[in-house]
N, C-alpha and C positions, 0 to 999 in steps of 0.2 A: 917662575915656579915650573916644576916638571909637570907634564900632562899625565893624566890617568893614574896618579898615585894618591890623590886626595879623595876622601869620601864625599858624597854629595851633601851640600849644605841646603837643606830644604826647610820650608815653613811647617811648623807643628803647632798643635793646640794643646796647652797644658791644663789639666783639670786638678783642682785641689779637693780634698775631702769635705771642705766647708762649702763647696759649691762655686767657688770663684774659678773663672777660666780666663785665659789670655793667650794670645798668639805670640810666638817667638820663632826663631830659626835655630836649627841644631843639626849636627851630623848624626845624632842618635834618633832614629825614627821611632823607637819604642818609648820615648820620653813623653808620656801622656798623662800620668798620674803622680801627684806628690802628696805627702802626708800633711805638710804645713806650708803656708805661704805668708806673704806680708800682710794679707787681709785678716788672718786669724792668729798670727804669732803674737804672744803677749807683749813683746818688746815694741812692736810697731802699733798694735791696736790699743795698748794701754789697759787691757782687761786681763789682769793676772788672776789665775785660778789657783787657790791654795786648798789643798786637801789635808785637813787636820783632823784625823780620826781619833787621835789619842789625846787631844787637848793640850798639846805642847805650846801652841801660840798663846793661848789664854793663860797657861801657867807662867810663861815668860812675862807676859804683861802684868800679872798680879805681883810677881816677884820684884820687878823693876819699876812699878808704879810709884813707890815711895821715893825713889831717886829722881823721878821726873817732877814730882811736886816740890822738891827742895830747891829747885833752881830759882 
């Protein structure tokens, strides 16, 4: 590798809005805050948040409840 052309690879601490923190290494020194991480992401945590303000989910369940009972 050529000398003096690569950015410094330093340890940084990352903070999520959920309160989780972890240490990693990066060339970006401003990498300190993230909006979502594996501790609060619905795919990894299993806690899915559904915002149904218009009742669409309940309307769908009522519409197709008859088909589910016929099996």
